[in-house]
C-alpha positions as CSV (number, residue, x, y, z in Angstrom):
1,M,20.9,-88.2,-55.2
2,R,20.8,-85.9,-52.2
3,N,20.2,-82.2,-52.6
4,L,22.8,-79.5,-51.9
5,C,22.8,-79.2,-48.1
6,K,23.9,-76.3,-46.0
7,P,27.5,-77.5,-45.3
8,E,28.0,-77.9,-49.0
9,R,27.6,-74.2,-49.6
10,L,30.6,-72.0,-49.1
11,N,29.6,-69.1,-47.0
12,K,32.5,-68.3,-44.6
13,K,34.0,-65.0,-45.6
14,K,37.5,-66.0,-44.4
15,I,37.6,-69.2,-46.6
16,I,36.1,-67.3,-49.6
17,E,38.9,-64.7,-49.2
18,K,41.5,-67.5,-49.0
19,V,40.2,-69.0,-52.2
20,F,40.5,-65.8,-54.2
21,A,43.6,-64.4,-52.5
22,G,46.0,-66.7,-54.3
23,G,47.6,-70.0,-53.7
24,S,44.4,-71.6,-55.1
25,R,44.3,-73.6,-58.4
26,S,42.1,-72.6,-61.2
27,F,41.1,-73.4,-64.8
28,S,38.5,-72.5,-67.3
29,I,36.1,-74.6,-69.3
30,F,33.9,-72.1,-71.1
31,P,31.3,-71.0,-69.8
32,L,32.8,-71.8,-66.3
33,R,35.9,-70.8,-64.5
34,V,36.7,-73.1,-61.6
35,V,38.8,-71.9,-58.6
36,W,39.6,-74.5,-55.9
37,L,41.6,-74.7,-52.8
38,P,42.2,-77.5,-50.3
39,V,40.8,-76.2,-47.0
40,E,40.8,-78.3,-43.8
41,E,38.3,-76.4,-41.7
42,L,35.3,-77.2,-43.8
43,D,32.2,-79.2,-42.6
44,S,31.8,-81.3,-45.8
45,Q,34.1,-82.9,-48.3
46,A,33.5,-80.1,-50.9
47,S,31.8,-76.7,-50.4
48,I,30.9,-74.7,-53.4
49,L,30.3,-71.1,-54.2
50,V,28.5,-69.9,-57.4
51,S,29.2,-66.5,-58.8
52,V,27.5,-64.7,-61.8
53,S,28.6,-61.2,-62.6
54,K,26.1,-58.4,-62.4
55,R,28.0,-56.8,-65.3
56,R,27.1,-59.7,-67.6
57,F,23.4,-60.0,-66.5
58,K,21.8,-56.8,-65.2
59,R,18.6,-58.6,-64.2
60,A,18.6,-60.7,-61.0
61,V,16.2,-63.2,-62.6
62,K,18.8,-64.2,-65.2
63,R,21.6,-64.3,-62.7
64,N,19.5,-66.5,-60.4
65,R,18.6,-68.8,-63.3
66,V,22.3,-69.3,-64.2
67,K,23.2,-70.0,-60.5
68,R,20.4,-72.6,-60.3
69,Q,21.7,-74.3,-63.5
70,I,25.2,-74.5,-62.1
71,R,24.1,-75.7,-58.7
72,E,21.9,-78.4,-60.2
73,A,24.7,-79.5,-62.6
74,Y,27.0,-79.8,-59.6
75,R,24.4,-81.6,-57.5
76,L,23.8,-84.2,-60.2
77,N,27.5,-84.9,-60.9
78,K,29.2,-84.4,-57.5
79,Q,29.3,-88.0,-56.3
80,P,32.5,-89.2,-58.2
81,L,34.4,-86.1,-56.9
82,L,33.2,-86.7,-53.3
83,D,34.3,-90.4,-53.5
84,T,37.8,-89.3,-54.7
85,L,38.0,-86.7,-51.9
86,S,37.0,-89.2,-49.2
87,T,39.7,-91.7,-50.4
88,A,42.3,-88.8,-50.6
89,H,41.2,-87.5,-47.1
90,C,41.0,-84.0,-48.6
91,R,38.4,-81.2,-48.3
92,L,38.0,-78.6,-51.0
93,A,36.5,-75.1,-51.3
94,I,35.3,-74.7,-55.0
95,A,34.1,-71.5,-56.7
96,F,32.3,-71.7,-60.0
97,I,32.4,-68.4,-61.9
98,Y,30.1,-68.0,-64.9
99,L,31.9,-66.4,-67.9
100,A,29.4,-66.2,-70.8
101,D,27.5,-63.1,-71.7
102,E,24.3,-65.0,-72.6
103,L,22.2,-67.7,-71.1
104,I,23.3,-71.2,-72.0
105,D,21.3,-74.4,-72.1
106,S,21.4,-76.5,-68.9
107,S,22.6,-79.6,-70.8
108,V,25.7,-77.7,-72.0
109,I,26.4,-76.4,-68.4
110,E,26.0,-80.0,-67.1
111,S,28.5,-81.5,-69.6
112,K,31.1,-78.8,-68.8
113,M,30.5,-79.4,-65.1
114,K,31.2,-83.1,-65.6
115,I,34.5,-82.2,-67.3
116,A,35.4,-79.7,-64.6
117,L,34.7,-82.1,-61.7
118,A,36.7,-84.9,-63.4
119,R,39.6,-82.5,-63.8
120,I,39.5,-81.5,-60.1
121,S,39.4,-85.2,-59.0
122,E,42.3,-85.9,-61.4
123,K,44.4,-83.1,-59.9
124,V,43.6,-84.1,-56.3
125,T,44.7,-87.7,-57.0
126,D,47.9,-86.5,-58.7
127,K,48.8,-84.4,-55.7
128,E,48.6,-87.5,-53.4
């Protein structure tokens, strides 16, 4: 498995605003809320953004830990989604928003991530 390279991180303000402005699709699988939008002007098949609220975790150490857990869970399970996107000739901007008020074990986050990515690929193939 490769690591999460620069084009796979969503950092263009315009695209981020588009994702949250509306017209994007979203669903929740506790502790994650997933917001995604097909965007053509991306460099990679899927670019992700991870958000953890400062209101839920006051300390940056905890916020960073959760972000690391989510990024790692995505990195380990992204391949089936990327395969689906390349066959569908589609590029996605995906935002993962953490909803829980307490720290959750990495294995739980990883299992929820698998479900979330499977659901995204399902909806991308349905749209075709």
